[in-house]
C-alpha positions as CSV (number, residue, x, y, z in Angstrom):
1,M,-6.1,-21.9,29.8
2,R,-3.3,-19.7,30.9
3,P,-3.4,-16.0,29.8
4,Q,-1.1,-15.2,27.0
5,P,1.6,-12.6,27.7
6,F,1.3,-9.1,26.3
7,A,2.8,-8.6,22.9
8,P,5.8,-6.2,22.7
9,S,3.6,-3.5,21.0
10,E,1.0,-3.8,23.8
11,R,3.7,-3.5,26.5
12,I,5.1,-0.4,24.8
13,G,1.6,1.2,24.6
14,L,0.9,0.4,28.2
15,Y,4.2,2.0,29.4
16,E,3.4,5.1,27.2
17,R,-0.1,5.4,28.7
18,L,1.3,5.1,32.2
19,G,3.9,7.7,31.5
20,R,1.2,10.1,30.3
21,A,-1.1,9.4,33.2
22,Y,1.6,10.0,35.8
23,G,2.7,13.1,34.0
24,L,-0.8,14.5,34.2
25,A,-0.8,13.7,37.9
26,R,2.5,15.6,38.2
27,D,4.2,12.5,39.5
28,L,7.3,13.0,37.3
29,G,9.4,10.4,39.0
30,R,6.9,7.6,38.1
31,S,6.3,9.1,34.7
32,R,10.0,8.9,34.0
33,E,10.1,5.3,35.2
34,A,7.3,4.4,32.8
35,Y,8.9,6.0,29.8
36,E,12.2,4.3,30.7
37,G,10.3,1.0,30.7
38,M,8.9,2.0,27.3
39,L,12.4,2.8,26.0
40,A,13.7,-0.6,27.2
41,E,10.8,-2.4,25.5
42,T,11.3,-0.6,22.2
43,R,15.0,-1.4,22.1
44,E,14.3,-5.1,22.9
45,A,11.7,-5.2,20.1
46,G,13.9,-3.3,17.7
47,D,11.1,-0.7,17.1
48,R,13.1,2.4,16.2
49,E,10.2,4.7,15.7
50,E,8.7,3.8,19.1
51,E,12.2,4.2,20.6
52,W,12.3,7.8,19.1
53,K,8.9,8.5,20.8
54,A,10.1,7.2,24.2
55,L,13.2,9.4,24.0
56,M,11.1,12.4,23.1
57,H,8.9,11.8,26.1
58,L,11.9,11.5,28.4
59,A,13.4,14.7,26.9
60,V,10.2,16.7,27.7
61,L,10.3,15.4,31.3
62,G,14.0,16.1,31.6
63,T,14.3,14.3,34.9
64,D,17.1,12.0,36.0
65,H,17.2,11.0,39.7
66,S,20.6,9.2,39.2
67,V,22.3,12.6,39.1
68,R,22.6,15.4,41.6
69,P,21.8,18.3,39.3
70,E,23.3,20.9,41.6
71,E,26.7,19.1,41.1
72,D,26.4,17.5,37.6
73,D,24.7,20.3,35.6
74,E,26.3,23.7,35.5
75,L,22.9,25.4,35.4
76,F,22.2,24.2,38.9
77,R,25.5,25.1,40.6
78,G,24.8,27.6,43.3
79,L,21.2,26.4,43.7
80,R,21.5,26.0,47.4
81,R,22.8,29.6,47.7
82,K,19.6,30.7,46.0
83,T,17.4,29.4,48.8
84,D,19.5,30.0,51.9
85,G,19.6,33.3,53.8
86,S,18.2,35.5,51.0
87,A,15.1,37.6,50.6
88,E,12.9,34.7,49.5
89,G,13.7,32.8,52.7
90,R,12.4,35.6,54.7
91,A,9.3,36.3,52.6
92,Q,5.9,35.3,54.1
93,T,3.0,34.6,51.7
94,H,0.0,32.4,52.1
95,E,-0.6,32.5,48.4
96,D,2.2,30.1,47.6
97,D,1.7,27.7,50.6
98,G,1.4,24.1,49.5
99,A,2.3,24.7,45.9
100,P,3.8,21.6,44.4
101,A,7.5,21.4,43.5
102,V,8.8,20.0,40.3
103,P,11.6,17.5,41.0
104,G,14.9,17.3,39.3
105,W,14.4,18.9,35.9
106,A,18.0,18.8,34.5
107,P,18.7,20.6,31.2
108,S,21.7,18.3,30.5
109,C,19.4,15.3,30.8
110,A,16.6,16.8,28.7
111,L,18.9,18.0,25.9
112,G,20.8,14.7,26.0
113,R,17.6,12.6,25.5
114,A,16.4,15.0,22.7
115,G,19.8,14.7,21.0
116,E,19.6,10.9,21.1
117,A,16.1,11.2,19.5
118,L,17.4,13.5,16.8
119,S,20.3,11.2,16.0
120,L,18.0,8.2,15.8
121,A,15.6,10.1,13.5
122,Q,18.5,11.1,11.2
123,G,19.6,7.5,11.0
124,L,16.0,6.5,10.0
125,D,16.1,9.2,7.3
126,R,12.7,10.5,8.5
127,D,12.4,14.2,7.8
128,D,9.2,14.5,10.0
129,L,11.0,13.0,13.0
130,V,14.1,15.1,12.4
131,A,12.0,18.3,12.2
132,N,10.2,17.5,15.4
133,G,13.6,16.6,17.0
134,H,15.0,20.0,16.1
135,F,11.9,21.8,17.3
136,L,12.0,20.0,20.7
137,L,15.7,20.8,21.1
138,A,15.0,24.5,20.4
139,L,12.2,24.4,23.0
140,L,14.4,22.8,25.6
141,E,17.2,25.3,24.9
142,A,14.7,28.1,25.5
143,W,13.5,26.5,28.7
144,A,17.1,26.3,29.9
145,G,17.7,29.9,29.0
146,R,20.2,29.0,26.3
147,W,18.8,31.4,23.8
148,E,21.9,31.2,21.5
149,G,21.0,27.7,20.5
150,V,17.3,28.4,19.7
151,A,17.9,30.2,16.4
152,G,19.8,27.5,14.6
153,R,17.4,24.7,15.7
154,T,14.2,26.6,14.8
155,A,15.7,27.5,11.4
156,E,16.3,23.7,10.7
157,A,12.8,22.9,11.9
158,C,11.2,25.6,9.8
159,S,13.0,24.5,6.7
160,L,12.0,20.9,7.1
161,F,8.4,21.6,8.0
162,A,8.1,24.0,5.0
163,A,9.5,21.3,2.7
164,M,7.0,18.8,4.0
165,G,4.1,21.3,3.6
166,D,3.4,21.2,7.3
167,R,2.4,24.8,7.7
168,A,0.9,24.3,11.2
169,M,4.2,23.0,12.7
170,E,6.2,25.6,10.7
171,A,4.1,28.3,12.4
172,E,4.8,26.8,15.8
173,A,8.5,26.9,15.1
174,L,8.3,30.5,13.8
175,T,6.7,31.5,17.0
176,L,9.5,30.1,19.1
177,A,12.1,31.5,16.6
178,A,10.6,35.0,17.1
179,W,10.8,34.7,20.9
180,G,14.4,33.6,20.6
181,E,15.3,36.6,18.4
182,V,13.8,39.0,20.9
183,M,16.0,37.5,23.7
184,L,19.1,37.7,21.5
185,G,18.5,41.4,20.9
186,R,17.3,41.2,17.3
187,P,13.7,42.5,17.5
188,R,13.4,43.4,13.8
189,E,14.3,39.9,12.8
190,A,11.8,38.7,15.4
191,L,9.1,40.9,13.8
192,R,9.9,39.5,10.4
193,L,9.5,35.9,11.7
194,G,6.4,36.8,13.5
195,R,4.8,38.2,10.4
196,E,5.9,35.2,8.4
197,R,4.2,33.0,11.0
198,L,1.0,35.1,10.7
199,A,1.1,34.6,6.9
200,A,1.5,30.8,7.4
201,T,-1.5,30.6,9.7
202,R,-3.7,32.7,7.4
203,E,-3.1,30.1,4.7
204,L,-4.6,27.6,7.1
205,G,-7.7,29.7,7.8
206,D,-8.4,32.1,10.6
207,Q,-8.7,29.4,13.2
208,D,-8.8,30.1,16.9
209,I,-5.9,27.7,17.6
210,H,-3.6,29.9,15.4
211,R,-4.9,33.2,16.7
212,A,-4.3,32.1,20.2
213,D,-0.6,31.3,19.5
214,S,0.5,34.8,18.4
215,H,2.7,35.5,21.4
216,G,6.0,35.6,19.5
217,L,4.7,38.4,17.2
218,V,3.1,40.3,20.1
219,L,6.4,40.3,22.0
220,A,8.3,41.5,18.9
221,L,5.8,44.3,18.3
222,L,6.1,45.5,21.9
223,E,9.9,45.5,21.6
224,V,9.9,47.8,18.5
225,G,7.2,50.1,19.9
226,E,4.2,49.0,17.8
227,Y,1.9,49.0,20.8
228,G,-1.5,49.4,19.0
229,E,-1.0,46.4,16.8
230,A,0.4,44.4,19.7
231,L,-2.7,45.2,21.8
232,S,-5.1,44.2,19.0
233,L,-3.4,40.9,18.4
234,A,-3.2,40.1,22.1
235,R,-6.9,40.8,22.5
236,G,-7.7,38.4,19.6
237,A,-5.4,35.8,21.1
238,V,-7.3,35.9,24.5
239,E,-10.6,35.7,22.7
240,A,-9.4,32.7,20.7
241,A,-7.9,31.0,23.7
242,R,-11.2,31.4,25.6
243,S,-13.1,29.9,22.7
244,L,-10.7,26.9,22.6
245,G,-11.0,26.4,26.4
246,S,-7.3,25.9,26.6
247,P,-5.8,27.0,30.0
248,P,-2.1,27.0,28.7
249,R,-3.0,29.1,25.7
250,L,-5.2,31.4,27.8
251,F,-2.3,31.8,30.3
252,I,0.2,33.0,27.8
253,S,-2.4,35.1,25.9
254,L,-3.4,36.9,29.1
255,M,0.3,37.5,29.8
256,M,0.8,39.1,26.4
257,L,-2.4,41.2,26.8
258,G,-1.2,42.4,30.2
259,D,2.2,43.3,28.7
260,A,0.6,45.3,25.9
261,E,-1.7,47.1,28.4
262,R,1.3,47.8,30.6
263,A,3.3,49.3,27.7
264,L,0.4,51.7,27.1
265,F,0.3,52.5,30.9
266,R,-3.3,51.1,31.2
267,L,-2.2,49.7,34.4
268,D,-5.6,48.7,35.8
269,R,-6.3,46.7,32.7
270,A,-2.9,45.1,32.8
271,R,-3.4,44.2,36.5
272,A,-6.7,42.5,35.6
273,A,-5.1,40.5,32.9
274,Y,-2.2,39.3,35.2
275,R,-4.6,38.5,38.0
276,E,-6.7,36.4,35.7
277,M,-3.5,34.8,34.3
278,A,-2.6,33.8,37.8
279,G,-5.7,31.6,37.9
280,Y,-4.3,29.4,35.1
281,V,-0.9,28.6,36.6
282,I,-0.6,24.9,36.1
283,L,3.1,24.5,36.6
284,P,4.8,26.0,39.7
285,Q,7.5,27.5,37.5
286,Y,5.1,30.2,36.4
287,R,4.3,31.6,39.9
288,A,7.4,33.7,39.9
289,L,6.5,35.2,36.5
290,V,3.0,36.3,37.8
291,H,4.5,38.0,40.9
292,S,7.2,39.6,38.8
293,K,4.7,41.2,36.4
294,L,2.6,42.5,39.3
295,C,5.7,43.9,40.8
296,A,6.4,45.8,37.6
297,L,3.0,47.3,37.7
298,G,3.4,48.4,41.3
299,A,6.7,50.1,40.4
300,L,5.2,51.9,37.4
301,D,2.2,52.9,39.5
302,G,4.5,54.3,42.3
303,D,3.1,51.8,44.8
304,W,6.4,50.6,46.1
305,G,4.8,48.7,49.0
306,E,3.0,46.5,46.6
307,A,6.0,46.2,44.4
308,H,8.2,45.1,47.3
309,A,5.7,42.5,48.4
310,R,5.5,41.1,44.9
311,A,9.2,41.2,44.5
312,L,9.7,39.1,47.7
313,R,7.1,36.6,46.4
314,A,8.7,36.4,43.0
315,V,12.1,35.7,44.5
316,K,10.7,33.1,46.8
317,A,8.9,31.3,44.1
318,R,11.9,31.4,41.8
319,G,14.0,29.8,44.4
320,E,11.6,26.9,45.0
321,V,11.9,25.3,41.5
322,L,14.8,24.4,39.3
323,L,13.3,25.1,35.9
324,Q,12.1,28.6,35.1
325,L,9.7,29.0,32.2
326,S,9.6,32.8,32.0
327,E,11.1,35.8,30.4
328,P,12.9,38.1,32.9
329,L,12.5,41.4,31.0
330,H,11.2,43.2,34.0
331,R,13.5,41.9,36.8
332,H,15.1,45.4,37.3
333,H,11.7,46.4,38.8
334,E,12.1,43.6,41.3
335,I,15.5,44.7,42.3
336,E,14.6,48.4,42.7
337,A,11.5,47.3,44.7
338,L,13.8,45.3,47.1
339,L,16.1,48.3,47.5
340,R,13.2,50.6,48.3
341,G,11.8,48.0,50.7
342,G,15.1,48.1,52.6
343,D,16.4,44.7,51.4
344,G,19.7,45.8,49.9
345,D,21.4,42.5,50.4
346,G,18.6,40.7,48.7
347,A,18.7,43.1,45.8
348,I,22.4,42.7,45.3
349,E,22.0,38.9,45.3
350,E,19.3,39.1,42.7
351,A,21.4,41.3,40.5
352,R,24.2,38.7,40.8
353,R,21.8,35.9,39.7
354,L,20.5,38.1,36.9
355,D,24.1,38.5,35.7
356,E,24.4,34.7,35.6
357,D,21.1,34.3,33.8
358,A,22.0,37.0,31.2
359,G,25.3,35.7,30.1
360,G,25.9,36.9,26.6
361,V,22.2,37.4,25.8
362,R,21.9,41.0,24.8
363,R,18.3,41.7,25.7
364,L,19.0,40.5,29.2
365,R,22.1,42.6,29.5
366,V,19.9,45.7,29.2
367,V,17.9,44.4,32.2
368,H,21.1,43.6,34.1
369,L,22.6,47.0,33.4
370,R,19.5,48.8,34.6
371,S,19.5,46.6,37.8
372,L,23.2,47.5,38.4
373,A,22.4,51.1,38.0
374,A,19.6,50.9,40.6
375,V,22.0,49.1,43.1
376,A,24.8,51.7,42.5
377,R,22.4,54.6,43.0
378,W,21.0,53.1,46.2
379,A,24.6,52.8,47.5
380,G,25.3,56.4,46.7
381,D,27.7,55.7,43.9
382,A,26.2,58.0,41.2
383,E,29.3,57.7,39.0
384,T,29.0,53.9,38.7
385,A,25.2,54.2,38.2
386,F,25.8,56.7,35.4
387,G,28.3,54.3,33.7
388,H,25.7,51.4,33.8
389,L,23.0,53.6,32.4
390,R,25.3,54.8,29.6
391,G,26.0,51.2,28.8
392,A,22.3,50.5,28.8
393,E,21.6,53.5,26.6
394,E,24.2,52.3,24.0
395,L,22.8,48.8,24.0
396,V,19.1,49.8,23.6
397,E,20.1,52.1,20.7
398,E,22.1,49.3,19.1
399,I,19.2,46.8,19.5
400,G,16.4,49.3,18.7
401,L,14.2,49.3,21.8
402,P,12.3,52.6,22.0
403,G,10.3,51.5,25.1
404,E,13.5,51.0,27.0
405,S,15.3,53.9,25.4
406,W,13.2,56.7,26.9
407,Q,13.2,55.2,30.3
408,V,17.0,54.9,30.4
409,R,17.5,58.4,29.1
410,A,15.0,59.8,31.7
411,A,17.1,58.1,34.4
412,L,20.2,59.5,32.9
413,G,18.7,63.0,32.9
414,G,17.8,62.6,36.6
415,L,21.4,61.6,37.5
416,L,22.9,64.4,35.4
417,R,20.6,66.9,37.0
418,E,21.8,65.8,40.4
419,R,25.4,66.2,39.3
420,G,24.6,69.8,38.2
421,E,25.2,69.1,34.5
422,R,22.1,70.9,33.4
423,A,22.9,71.0,29.6
424,A,23.5,67.3,29.4
425,A,20.4,66.6,31.5
426,D,18.3,68.7,29.2
427,R,19.6,66.7,26.2
428,A,18.8,63.4,27.9
429,F,15.3,64.5,28.8
430,R,14.8,66.0,25.3
431,R,15.8,62.7,23.6
432,A,13.5,60.8,26.0
433,A,10.6,63.1,25.1
434,E,11.3,62.7,21.4
435,T,11.0,58.9,21.7
436,L,7.8,59.2,23.7
437,R,6.3,61.5,21.1
438,A,7.2,59.0,18.3
439,L,5.6,56.2,20.2
440,A,2.5,58.2,20.8
441,E,2.3,59.2,17.1
442,G,2.4,55.5,16.2
443,L,-0.9,54.9,18.0
444,E,-3.7,55.3,15.5
445,D,-6.4,55.1,18.1
446,P,-7.0,58.6,19.6
447,G,-8.0,57.1,22.9
448,L,-4.9,55.0,23.3
449,R,-2.7,57.9,22.2
450,E,-4.3,60.3,24.7
451,G,-4.1,57.8,27.5
452,F,-0.4,57.1,26.8
453,V,0.7,60.7,26.8
454,S,-1.4,61.5,29.9
455,A,0.1,58.7,31.9
456,A,2.1,59.9,35.0
457,P,5.5,58.5,34.0
458,V,5.2,60.0,30.5
459,R,4.0,63.4,31.8
460,R,6.9,63.6,34.2
461,V,9.4,63.2,31.4
462,L,7.6,65.7,29.2
463,A,7.5,68.1,32.1
464,A,11.2,67.7,32.8
465,R,11.9,68.4,29.1
466,D,9.7,71.5,29.1
467,L,11.1,72.8,32.4
468,G,14.7,72.4,31.4
469,G,15.3,69.2,33.5
470,E,13.6,70.4,36.6
471,G,10.8,67.8,36.5
472,A,10.8,64.4,38.1
473,T,12.1,61.3,36.4
474,P,10.1,58.1,36.1
C-alpha cells in the first residue's frame, strides 16, 4: 500500500517546525526558506490564519536574500564605509573572534512582511491578530531605530489588548511604549506608561515573569533622576529573571541593574552586572552594547586606557552586523575615549554615524551634541565646542534630564573657565551642583546618598562650585 501524501495542515505544520528549528540553530537562511514554504502552502490551502502566522514569522526574521540591502534599503547605505579603514578594522580583540554574524536583516523586508500580516488580520476582522500585528510592527520599528513609529503602533496595540482584557500583552506593549517615549525625549510620558504597566501586572499577581520585564519603567526612572526606585526595581527584575531561568530576560535585567548602579556611581557593582550580562549574549548584535557600557564605566572611572580598548571593540562589533538591538545613550563616551586614545579619525567617523542614527530623535540628539563638543574640543575649537554644549544644555532642560544636565553644565563651566569667563563659569558650576544636590536628596537610602555625593565626578563639580570654578570638571 502506497503511503498517503501529507495533508495541507500537516505540511504547514512541518514547515513551521522546520523554520523554528533552523531559527534556533541561527541558520536564518534555511529558516526563511522554511517559512516561505509555509506561506506558499497556506495560500494554496486558503488558510488565512496560518498565512498570517507565516507572515509574522518572516517579519521577525526580516531576511531577504533576493535584495542587496546596502543598495535597496536606505538604512544599509554606507554599510561598507562602516567596515573599511576605520577604527574597528584596526582593533584587535580575541573576545569577539569566531562570533557568528547575522545575515541580511533588512528593515524594509521585516516591516513589509509585518504590514502584510496586519492587513490580512484587519481583513479577517480579528482584533487579537490585529493587536499582535501592531505590536510586532512597533517592535520592528524599534529594532530599526525608527522610534517615531513606535508610539502610534504601541498605542493601537495597547487599546486593543485592553479591550480584549489581555492585560499580559497590554503590559508588554506598555513596556515597549515607555522605551520609545524615552528615545523620543518624553521621559515623563515614559514614566506614566511604565507605572501603568506596573499596575497592569499587579492585577495579574506579583509573578516573576512580570517583575523581570520592568526595563521600560527602570529606564524612565533613570532618565528623570529617580535612581533609588530604579535600583530597587532592577534588583527585583534580576532576581525574577534568575528564578525564571530565562537568559534573554536576565540579559536585559542585568543591563538595567548595571545602568542603575552606574547612575549612582557604584561603578564596581555596575561592572559586575555588565560582565555577567556579557555571559548571556545570544545574538551578536548585543556584543557592541556590552563593550559600549563597559567603555562608559572606564570613562567615568578615569581609566581611559580601558575605555579606549572597549570603544574599539564596540565599534568593531557594531560594524560586523547589520541590525543593532541597543540603546546608544552612552556613545559620547566611546567617542571621547577614541579621541583620548589618539584615534581622532575614528572618533569623527563615529560622530558622523551617530548623526545618521540620531536623525530627529531628540534623546539621541543630546548624545550627538555631546559627541560633537568632544570632537571640537579635541580639535582646539573651543567656540564650536561651547556652541554644541549650549545646544545640549537647552535640549536636556527642555526634555527634563537631570542626570545629563549637571554633566553638560559642568563641561560648560570648564570651557568658560578656560576662556577666562569666571562669572559665567561660576554660574554653570553652581547650577550643576544644584542639580546634583537635588538628585542626592531624592535618595531615601542614606548609604546610597552618601555614596553618590562622595563619588569622584560629583565631588569635582561640588569643589568647582565651592572654589569659584577652580575645581576640575568631570
